[in-house]
C-alpha positions in Angstrom: -116.6 91.5 39.5 -116.8 95.2 38.1 -118.1 96.2 34.6 -117.2 99.9 33.5 -120.0 101.3 31.1 -119.9 105.2 29.2 -121.5 108.2 31.1 -124.0 108.7 28.6 -125.5 105.6 29.9 -128.5 106.4 32.4 -127.7 103.8 35.4 -125.4 103.3 37.7 -121.8 103.6 37.0 -120.5 99.9 37.7 -122.8 96.8 37.1 -122.1 93.6 38.8 -122.1 90.1 36.3 -122.7 87.4 38.2 -121.9 84.1 37.0 -124.1 81.2 38.0 -122.4 78.6 40.4 -123.2 75.9 37.4 -121.0 78.1 34.8 -122.4 79.8 32.4 -125.9 78.4 30.5 -125.5 77.4 26.7 -128.9 79.1 25.3 -130.5 78.2 22.4 -128.3 81.0 20.3 -125.2 79.3 21.0 -125.8 75.4 20.7 -123.5 72.7 21.5 -121.1 71.3 18.5 -122.6 68.4 17.3 -120.5 65.5 17.9 -119.1 64.2 14.7 -120.1 60.8 13.6 -117.4 60.1 11.6 -114.6 60.6 15.1 -116.6 58.0 16.6 -115.0 54.9 17.6 -117.0 51.4 17.5 -116.6 50.4 21.1 -114.5 47.7 22.0 -114.8 45.0 24.4 -111.7 45.5 26.9 -109.2 42.8 26.9 -109.5 40.3 30.3 -106.6 41.4 32.6 -103.9 39.4 33.5 -103.9 36.2 35.7 -101.7 38.9 38.3 -104.0 41.7 37.6 -106.9 40.3 38.9 -105.0 38.3 42.0 -103.8 42.0 42.9 -107.3 43.0 42.7 -108.7 40.4 44.9 -106.6 40.8 47.8 -107.1 44.4 47.6 -110.7 43.9 47.6 -110.3 40.9 50.7 -107.7 42.9 52.4 -108.0 46.8 51.9 -110.8 47.1 55.2 -108.3 45.5 57.3 -104.9 46.7 56.4 -105.5 50.3 58.3 -106.0 48.8 61.8 -103.5 46.3 61.7 -100.9 48.7 60.6 -101.6 50.8 63.4 -100.6 48.0 65.9 -97.9 47.0 64.0 -95.9 50.1 64.1 -94.4 50.0 67.9 -93.5 46.1 66.7 -91.7 47.8 63.4 -90.1 50.8 65.3 -88.2 48.4 68.0 -87.1 46.1 65.3 -86.1 48.6 63.1 -82.7 48.1 62.9 -80.4 51.0 64.1 -77.3 51.5 61.5 -74.5 51.5 62.3 -75.8 49.0 65.4 -74.9 49.9 68.6 -72.2 47.6 71.0 -70.3 46.5 67.6 -67.8 47.0 66.1 -66.1 46.6 62.8 -68.2 45.2 59.7 -70.7 43.6 62.3 -72.3 47.1 63.0 -74.1 46.8 59.3 -75.2 43.2 59.6 -78.8 42.5 60.5 -79.5 40.6 63.8 -80.8 37.5 64.0 -84.1 38.3 65.1 -84.5 40.6 62.2 -83.7 37.6 60.0 -86.1 35.3 61.3 -88.4 37.8 61.1 -87.9 38.7 58.0 -87.8 34.9 56.8 -91.2 34.5 58.7 -92.3 37.2 56.7 -91.7 36.3 53.9 -93.3 33.0 54.0 -96.3 34.5 55.5 -96.7 36.7 52.6 -95.9 33.6 50.1 -98.2 31.2 52.0 -100.9 34.1 51.7 -100.3 34.4 48.1 -100.7 31.0 47.2 -103.6 30.7 49.2 -105.1 33.3 47.9 -104.0 32.3 44.1 -106.0 28.9 44.6 -109.3 30.3 46.0 -109.6 32.8 43.0 -108.7 30.3 40.3 -111.4 28.4 38.7 -111.4 25.9 36.4 -112.2 26.2 32.7 -115.7 25.7 32.0 -114.8 24.9 28.3 -112.1 22.0 26.8 -109.8 22.8 24.0 -112.2 21.9 20.9 -108.9 20.6 19.4 -107.7 19.0 22.1 -110.8 16.5 22.2 -111.4 16.4 18.5 -111.2 12.9 17.4 -111.5 11.3 14.0 -114.0 9.2 12.8 -113.6 5.7 11.6 -115.2 3.8 8.9 -115.3 -0.2 8.9 -116.3 -2.7 5.9 -119.2 -5.0 6.2 -116.9 -7.7 7.5 -116.1 -5.4 10.4 -112.1 -4.7 9.4 -110.9 -0.6 9.0 -111.8 0.8 5.9 -110.9 4.3 6.5 -110.4 7.2 9.0 -111.3 10.9 8.6 -111.0 14.0 10.1 -108.7 17.2 11.5 -106.8 15.2 14.0 -106.1 11.3 14.3 -107.6 10.8 18.0 -110.2 8.2 19.4 -110.7 8.2 22.8 -110.7 5.3 24.9 -111.9 4.1 28.0 -109.1 3.4 30.9 -110.6 0.0 31.2 -109.8 -0.8 27.8 -106.1 0.0 28.5 -103.9 -2.3 29.5 -101.9 -1.7 33.0 -98.9 -2.6 31.2 -99.5 0.3 28.9 -100.8 2.7 31.8 -97.4 2.1 33.8 -95.3 2.4 31.0 -96.8 5.6 30.6 -96.8 6.1 34.5 -93.0 5.0 34.7 -91.6 7.3 32.4 -93.5 10.7 33.2 -94.5 10.3 36.5 -94.9 7.5 38.8 -95.7 9.2 42.2 -98.6 10.1 40.1 -101.3 8.3 42.1 -99.8 10.1 45.4 -98.8 13.3 44.3 -101.1 16.8 44.7 -101.4 17.1 41.1 -98.1 19.4 41.0 -94.2 18.9 41.4 -92.6 21.2 43.5 -89.6 20.4 42.6 -90.3 20.2 38.3 -92.1 23.5 38.6 -89.5 25.4 40.4 -86.9 23.9 37.8 -88.6 25.2 35.4 -89.2 28.3 36.3 -85.4 28.6 37.2 -84.8 28.0 33.4 -87.3 29.7 32.0 -86.4 33.1 33.7 -83.1 32.5 34.1 -82.0 30.8 30.5 -84.7 32.1 28.5 -85.9 28.2 27.5 -87.9 25.2 29.4 -87.5 22.6 31.2 -89.8 19.3 32.0 -90.3 17.6 35.2 -94.6 18.8 35.2 -96.8 16.0 36.4 -99.8 14.2 34.4 -102.1 16.0 36.3 -100.0 19.4 34.7 -100.1 17.8 31.3 -103.6 17.1 31.0 -104.2 20.9 32.1 -101.3 21.7 29.6 -103.4 19.6 27.2 -107.6 20.6 27.5 -107.2 23.5 29.3 -104.2 26.0 28.1 -102.2 26.7 25.0 -98.7 25.7 24.6 -97.0 28.8 25.6 -93.9 28.2 27.3 -94.2 31.4 29.9 -94.0 32.1 33.9 -97.5 33.5 34.1 -99.1 30.3 32.0 -96.9 27.7 34.4 -98.1 29.7 37.5 -102.0 29.0 36.0 -101.3 25.7 35.5 -100.1 24.7 38.8 -103.0 26.0 40.2 -105.3 24.6 38.1 -103.7 21.0 38.5 -104.3 21.5 42.2 -107.4 22.1 42.0 -108.3 19.4 39.6 -106.4 17.5 41.5 -108.7 17.6 44.3 -112.0 17.5 41.8 -111.3 14.6 39.4 -110.4 11.0 40.2 -106.6 10.2 39.5 -108.1 7.6 37.0 -109.9 10.3 34.9 -107.1 12.5 34.7 -104.6 9.7 34.0 -107.9 8.2 31.0 -108.0 12.2 29.8 -103.9 12.3 29.8 -103.6 9.2 27.5 -106.5 10.4 25.3 -105.0 13.9 24.4 -101.5 13.7 24.1 -99.5 14.2 21.1 -97.5 10.8 20.1 -96.5 12.1 16.3 -97.0 10.5 13.3 -100.3 13.1 13.0 -102.1 11.1 16.2 -103.6 12.4 19.5 -104.3 9.6 22.1 -102.4 6.1 23.1 -105.5 4.4 20.9 -104.4 6.1 18.0 -100.3 6.0 18.5 -101.0 2.0 18.8 -102.0 2.1 15.2 -100.0 4.4 13.7 -96.8 3.0 15.1 -97.9 -0.9 15.6 -101.2 -1.1 13.0 -102.7 -2.9 16.2 -105.5 -1.7 18.8 -104.1 -0.7 22.8 -105.3 -3.5 23.8 -102.7 -5.5 22.5 -99.9 -4.0 23.1 -97.2 -5.4 25.4 -95.1 -3.9 27.5 -92.4 -3.5 25.5 -94.3 -1.5 23.2 -95.7 0.6 25.4 -92.2 1.6 26.7 -91.6 2.7 23.1 -94.9 4.9 23.0 -93.9 6.3 26.3 -90.9 7.6 25.1 -92.6 9.7 22.4 -94.0 11.6 25.2 -90.7 13.4 25.8 -90.8 14.1 21.8 -91.9 12.5 18.5 -89.6 14.7 16.5 -86.6 13.4 18.4 -87.9 9.5 19.5 -89.6 8.4 16.4 -86.9 5.7 15.0 -87.7 5.9 11.3 -86.6 9.4 11.1 -82.7 8.9 11.7 -80.1 7.1 13.6 -79.8 9.5 16.3 -83.5 9.1 17.1 -83.3 5.6 17.2 -80.5 5.4 19.6 -82.3 8.0 21.8 -85.7 5.6 21.7 -83.6 2.6 22.6 -82.1 4.4 25.7 -85.2 5.7 26.8 -87.5 2.4 26.2 -84.7 0.6 28.4 -84.6 2.8 31.0 -88.6 3.0 31.1 -88.6 -1.1 31.5 -86.3 -0.8 34.2 -87.9 1.9 35.9 -91.2 0.0 35.6 -89.3 -3.3 37.3 -88.1 -0.5 39.7 -91.3 0.5 41.1 -93.0 -3.0 41.1 -94.8 -2.6 38.2 -93.0 -5.3 35.9 -91.4 -8.6 37.0 -88.0 -9.2 36.4 -88.8 -12.1 34.7 -91.2 -10.6 32.6 -88.7 -7.7 32.0 -86.0 -10.5 30.9 -88.1 -11.2 27.7 -88.0 -7.7 26.5 -84.5 -7.5 25.1 -85.0 -7.0 21.3 -85.9 -3.1 20.7 -89.8 -3.6 19.2 -89.3 -1.3 15.6 -92.6 0.2 14.7 -94.0 0.1 11.3 -92.2 2.6 8.8 -94.8 4.5 8.1 -98.7 5.6 9.2 -100.9 2.9 8.0 -104.1 5.0 9.0 -103.0 7.2 6.0 -103.0 4.7 3.6 -106.9 5.1 2.1 -107.1 4.4 -1.6 -109.0 5.6 -4.4 -112.1 4.5 -4.4 -112.1 4.5 -0.4 -112.8 7.9 -0.6 -116.3 7.8 -2.7 -117.6 5.3 -0.2 -116.7 7.2 2.5 -118.9 10.0 1.3 -121.7 8.0 0.8 -121.5 6.6 4.1 -121.1 9.7 6.0 -123.9 11.4 4.4 -126.1 8.7 5.2 -124.6 8.5 9.2 -125.5 12.2 9.6 -128.9 11.6 7.8 -129.9 8.2 9.5 -128.4 9.0 12.9 -129.9 12.7 13.6 -126.0 13.9 14.2 -125.5 17.7 13.2 -122.1 18.5 11.4 -120.3 20.0 13.7 -120.9 17.1 16.1 -119.7 14.7 13.5 -116.7 17.0 12.7 -115.5 16.8 16.2 -115.6 13.0 15.5 -115.4 10.2 18.1 -117.6 8.1 15.6 -117.4 4.2 14.5 -119.6 4.0 11.6 -120.4 0.4 10.3 -121.0 0.3 6.4 -122.8 -2.3 4.7 -119.5 -2.4 1.8 -118.5 -5.8 0.7 -114.7 -5.3 0.3 -114.5 -8.3 -2.0 -116.8 -7.2 -4.4 -115.5 -3.6 -4.1 -112.3 -4.8 -5.4 -114.1 -6.9 -8.1 -116.0 -3.6 -9.5 -113.0 -1.2 -9.4 -110.9 -3.8 -11.3 -113.4 -4.7 -13.8 -114.1 -0.8 -14.5 -110.7 0.3 -14.3 -109.3 -2.6 -17.1 -112.5 -1.2 -19.4 -111.6 2.7 -18.7 -107.4 1.7 -19.5 -109.2 -0.4 -22.9 -110.9 2.7 -23.4 -107.7 5.1 -23.3 -106.2 2.8 -26.1 -108.7 2.1 -28.2 -110.5 5.3 -28.1 -108.2 8.0 -26.9 -110.1 10.9 -28.0 -113.5 10.0 -26.7 -112.3 8.1 -23.5 -110.7 11.5 -22.4 -114.9 12.2 -21.1 -115.8 8.9 -20.8 -117.7 7.6 -17.1 -118.1 4.3 -15.7 -121.0 4.5 -13.2 -121.7 1.1 -11.4 -123.3 0.1 -8.1 -124.4 -3.7 -6.3 -127.1 -3.7 -4.0 -128.9 -6.6 -2.2 -132.4 -7.4 -2.1 -132.4 -6.4 1.8 -131.1 -2.7 0.3 -127.6 -2.7 1.3 -125.5 -1.5 -0.9 -122.5 -3.7 -1.3 -119.9 -1.9 -3.6 -120.0 1.6 -5.7 -117.2 2.5 -8.3 -117.7 6.5 -8.0 -114.6 7.7 -10.4 -111.1 7.2 -10.9 -110.0 8.6 -7.9 -111.7 11.4 -5.7 -109.1 14.0 -5.1 -109.3 14.9 -8.8 -112.7 14.2 -9.3 -115.3 14.6 -6.9 -118.0 13.9 -9.2 -119.6 10.6 -8.1 -120.5 8.9 -11.3 -122.6 6.1 -9.2 -124.5 8.4 -7.8 -125.2 11.0 -10.4 -128.5 11.4 -12.0 -127.6 13.1 -15.6 -127.9 10.5 -18.4 -131.5 8.5 -19.5 -132.0 5.0 -18.6 -133.2 4.0 -21.8 -134.8 0.6 -22.9 -133.3 -0.4 -19.0 -136.7 1.3 -17.6 -138.6 -0.9 -19.9 -139.4 -3.5 -16.7 -140.6 -0.4 -14.8 -143.2 0.0 -17.3 -144.3 -3.9 -17.5 -144.5 -3.7 -14.0 -147.2 -1.1 -14.1 -149.2 -2.1 -16.5 -149.4 -5.9 -15.1 -150.1 -4.0 -11.5 -152.6 -1.5 -12.2 -154.3 -2.9 -16.0 -154.8 -0.7 -18.9 -157.5 1.7 -19.9 -159.2 1.0 -23.6 -162.0 3.4 -23.0 -161.8 6.9 -21.0 -163.3 5.9 -17.6 -164.5 2.6 -18.4 -162.5 0.1 -16.0 -159.0 -1.2 -16.0 -158.5 -4.7 -18.0 -156.0 -6.9 -16.4 -153.0 -8.0 -19.1 -150.3 -10.8 -18.6 -147.4 -11.4 -19.8 -149.0 -13.3 -23.0 -151.0 -10.0 -23.7 -150.5 -9.0 -27.5 -149.1 -5.2 -28.5 -147.7 -4.2 -32.0 -144.1 -4.1 -32.0 -143.5 -2.7 -35.5 -141.4 0.6 -35.8 -143.0 4.3 -35.7 -146.5 2.5 -34.2 -147.7 5.9 -33.5 -148.8 6.4 -30.1 -152.8 6.4 -29.6 -155.4 7.8 -26.5 -159.1 6.3 -26.4 -159.8 9.7 -28.2 -157.5 9.1 -30.9 -153.3 9.4 -31.8 -151.5 11.6 -29.5 -150.3 15.0 -30.7 -146.7 16.9 -29.4 -146.7 20.5 -28.8 -145.6 21.2 -32.2 -148.8 19.2 -34.0 -147.0 16.0 -34.8 -148.1 12.5 -34.1 -146.1 10.8 -31.5 -144.1 7.1 -32.1 -141.7 5.1 -30.6 -138.7 4.1 -32.5 -137.0 0.1 -32.0 -133.0 -0.1 -32.1 -132.2 -0.5 -35.4 -135.6 0.7 -36.8 -136.3 -2.8 -36.8 -140.2 -4.3 -37.0 -141.0 -7.3 -34.9 -145.2 -7.4 -35.9 -147.5 -8.7 -33.6 -145.7 -9.2 -30.0 -146.0 -10.4 -26.3 -145.5 -8.2 -23.6 -142.8 -10.5 -22.4 -141.3 -11.3 -25.6 -141.2 -7.7 -26.3 -138.6 -7.3 -22.7 -136.7 -10.2 -23.8 -136.3 -8.6 -27.1 -136.0 -4.9 -25.8 -138.7 -3.6 -27.9 -140.0 -0.4 -27.4 -142.9 0.3 -29.1 -145.0 -1.9 -27.5 -144.2 -0.1 -24.0 -144.2 3.2 -25.0 -148.6 2.3 -26.1 -148.6 0.1 -22.8 -147.5 3.2 -21.1 -150.3 5.2 -22.3 -152.8 2.5 -21.8 -151.6 2.0 -18.3 -151.4 5.7 -17.3 -148.1 7.8 -17.2 -149.0 8.4 -13.6 -149.3 4.9 -12.6 -145.8 4.0 -14.7 -144.1 7.1 -12.5 -145.6 5.6 -9.3 -144.5 2.0 -10.1 -141.1 3.4 -11.1 -140.9 5.4 -7.6 -142.3 2.7 -5.0 -139.4 0.2 -7.2 -136.5 3.1 -6.1 -136.4 5.4 -8.4 -136.2 8.9 -7.1 -138.9 11.4 -7.8 -136.3 14.1 -9.3 -135.0 11.9 -11.5 -138.3 10.5 -13.5 -138.9 12.0 -16.3 -141.7 14.5 -17.8 -145.2 13.0 -18.1 -145.1 12.4 -21.8 -145.2 9.4 -24.0 -141.6 9.0 -23.7 -141.3 8.3 -20.2 -141.9 4.4 -20.8 -139.0 4.3 -23.2 -136.6 5.5 -20.3 -136.4 9.3 -20.6 -136.0 9.2 -16.7 -132.1 10.0 -15.2 -131.8 7.4 -12.5 -128.5 6.8 -11.3 -126.8 3.3 -11.1 -127.5 2.9 -7.7 -131.2 3.7 -7.8 -131.2 1.0 -10.8 -129.5 -1.5 -9.0 -132.1 -0.6 -6.0 -134.8 -1.2 -8.6 -134.5 -4.3 -9.9 -133.5 -5.8 -6.7 -137.7 -5.0 -5.9 -138.4 -7.7 -8.6 -135.7 -10.0 -7.1 -137.4 -9.4 -3.7 -140.9 -11.0 -4.7 -141.8 -7.2 -4.7 -140.7 -5.5 -1.8 -138.8 -2.9 -2.0 -136.1 -1.9 0.7 -134.2 2.0 0.2 -130.8 1.2 -0.4 -128.7 2.3 2.6 -124.9 2.0 3.3 -124.1 1.9 7.5 -125.8 -0.3 9.5 -124.3 0.6 12.7 -122.7 3.7 14.2 -121.0 4.2 17.6 -119.6 7.2 19.4 -116.8 6.2 21.4 -118.3 2.3 21.9 -121.9 3.9 22.9 -124.2 2.5 20.4 -126.1 6.0 18.4 -129.7 5.3 17.2 -129.8 4.6 13.6 -132.9 4.7 11.3 -132.6 1.2 9.4 -134.9 1.2 6.4 -137.8 -1.7 6.3 -138.9 -3.0 3.5 -142.3 -2.4 2.1 -144.4 -3.4 -0.8 -143.8 -1.8 -4.1 -145.9 -4.3 -6.8 -147.5 -7.7 -5.8 -145.2 -10.7 -5.7 -147.0 -12.1 -9.0 -146.1 -9.2 -10.8 -142.5 -9.1 -9.6 -141.9 -13.2 -10.7 -143.2 -12.4 -13.9 -141.2 -9.0 -14.2 -138.4 -11.3 -13.3 -139.0 -14.2 -15.2 -138.9 -12.0 -18.4 -135.4 -10.5 -17.4 -134.2 -14.0 -17.1 -135.6 -14.4 -20.6 -133.8 -11.8 -21.5 -130.8 -12.6 -20.3 -130.9 -16.0 -22.2 -131.3 -14.2 -25.2 -128.7 -12.2 -25.2 -126.2 -14.2 -23.9 -127.1 -17.8 -24.3 -123.4 -19.3 -23.3 -124.1 -18.0 -19.9 -127.4 -19.3 -19.1 -126.5 -22.7 -20.4 -123.8 -22.5 -18.1 -126.6 -22.7 -15.2 -126.5 -18.7 -14.1 -129.9 -17.7 -12.6 -129.4 -14.5 -13.8 -132.5 -11.6 -14.6 -131.4 -8.5 -16.4 -131.0 -7.0 -19.8 -129.2 -4.2 -21.5 -130.3 -0.5 -22.0 -129.5 1.6 -24.8 -131.1 5.7 -25.7 -132.6 7.0 -28.9 -129.6 9.6 -28.9 -126.7 6.7 -28.1 -125.8 8.9 -24.9 -125.9 6.5 -22.2 -125.2 2.5 -22.9 -126.6 0.3 -19.5 -126.6 -3.2 -18.3 -128.7 -4.3 -15.1 -129.0 -7.6 -13.7 -129.5 -9.8 -10.9 -128.2 -13.1 -9.7 -127.6 -14.4 -6.5 -130.4 -11.5 -4.8 -127.5 -9.2 -5.6 -128.6 -6.5 -8.0 -125.4 -4.5 -9.8 -126.0 -1.8 -12.8 -123.5 -0.6 -15.2 -124.1 2.6 -17.1 -121.1 4.3 -19.5 -122.0 7.8 -20.7 -120.1 10.6 -21.7 -120.0 14.7 -20.5 -117.4 16.8 -20.6 -117.2 18.6 -16.9 -115.5 21.6 -17.7 -118.3 22.6 -20.1 -121.6 21.1 -18.8 -123.5 17.8 -17.4 -125.2 17.6 -21.1 -124.5 13.8 -22.2 -122.2 13.7 -25.3 -122.6 10.8 -28.0 -120.5 7.4 -26.9 -118.5 7.4 -30.0 -117.8 3.6 -29.6 -116.8 3.7 -26.2 -119.4 1.6 -25.0 -119.1 -0.9 -27.7 -121.6 -2.8 -29.0 -125.2 -3.3 -27.7 -125.6 -7.1 -26.6 -121.8 -7.5 -25.5 -121.0 -4.0 -24.9 -118.7 -2.4 -22.1 -121.6 -2.7 -19.8 -121.8 -5.8 -19.8 -118.4 -7.0 -19.7 -118.0 -4.8 -16.6 -121.0 -6.3 -15.2 -120.1 -9.8 -15.5 -116.8 -9.6 -14.4 -118.1 -7.8 -11.3 -120.8 -10.5 -10.9 -118.5 -13.3 -11.6 -119.3 -16.3 -10.8 -122.3 -16.3 -12.2 -123.2 -19.7 -11.5 
């Protein structure tokens, strides 16, 4: 390239401008335009190529290097076989018709290519490592203490059953209806696939014909999309799965993952949903009907319409006859089934009841903690949870509270709107037998039996008494503890100032602290046993100071009250500033009935996962207070029951219990033990729309002695004798 310059320029008349082979370099004076960060796009993961794209790539990789030599060798034969049109030696239309050799060659070539395609497709098809989570998800089953079903929870209703637990008549009813050649076929039906492809491509809809293996593959590995690609992939996986899994394993998986309608997956839940029984109890007739549902539950559930019933009866008859035809049901047995086995009108698995939701909530929380089960695993289901809940006691307790609610709504309609009733029964071994959590868990998830919102009041006095008996009292700072008994006398007058070895106890506002009795009543000098029987507060506030509030606290916790519910370590701790739940109060009183041994309350005694036992931490009893201390507290509580309810005591009832009231009249308790079962009832008022601060009872709890709490308790514990 030449560049002309002016003549005055003292140089050559021409200059050559050479451009480097690599182009004109960019200098510092001409910087490259920076990339605009705003125009950058986030890198996205490329979508996975389709099956056919991957197959083409695999064939090209395998055969590419060998195609050129193969084509060169075949060229002479192709030229020789290449048709000449019009064909020489032929006349009329025959000049344009290929020879039989050409027809045969074309057919063999197509067959060879098809075989090569299928072999390659089989080789490149992998069985997915992960099953569809939804296809294997199950529900969790909860049982009453007597082993009868209580409730079922989960996103789906499914419970996997081992094939050995599914009767042969049930298995063969399904096989007769769906795939009689299951144990001899290769996992696919060529006739069925051809028909399905023809219908899908030619008419835009689908046609059945899949084997059980193919249906199982669709259930657990693929989706339900009706496309040629999905159908082909299904067939390839089914072929490979049939070579890697036993037929029994495939059948078991199919029976446990198939949809049967009514919200159920699997033959076990179908048996329960349609006949209210386990699959092991089904006969051939019932199994033949359930098999018809695999064709489409919406078309064969006879409870939905008359036409459904007609279809179901026809399919049921055909299935039983088919079982005879393939030799899996004798003619004599077939003759027994002449009447169609109508299923239940609705799914009983949905009937859970109002209180069972609170029970399930308690049991689920305990099961996960004690069984060391993660939330994820628990949600996938398959667990059988055997609870400690007593069905009869639960019904009795619920009925008693329900009647009390109705009465309050009638007598005190305004106050009753915010009334709450916590209740629980716990035995001396720690088993939670019954709870009342609220009117309906679906509208109030707040569990009243497990709430720690209201003070225990005078129902807390037995723990102070036990602490004094267990640890003794200190009248001098640093002196030796002095033992006390039930006969030890304290001042029972109203408003007696609380003292310490140094003198009166002053609060932060500079006032002397004193206790107050119900009704401001004074009792004079009174023994501790009698003070507990009559629920006199003032002796126990002083006893708590003499024993040590730290000892009162530790005794209450050892007996079953949660540390988080214990009140501040000030004199009012002894008169019930703590806020235990009904469950914990029942558990605490049961410690005295258990001779001073406490067992943490629990709601689940066994867990299995699809029949396999899960390791479970069951609490063991431990010593809370001495046996002699427990007997003395129990004796005083028996006296308290006799004093407040002489007619019930005269009937021979061995009951230890007492009422509990609070200074601000915001809670009313009754806690008592009979026949090794302790029950706690609390009535209180809270407006949940505003706060968790308790409100005055305003009459909903009735009188102190024979109030609503005691009325509920006596009905729940009846008969007492």
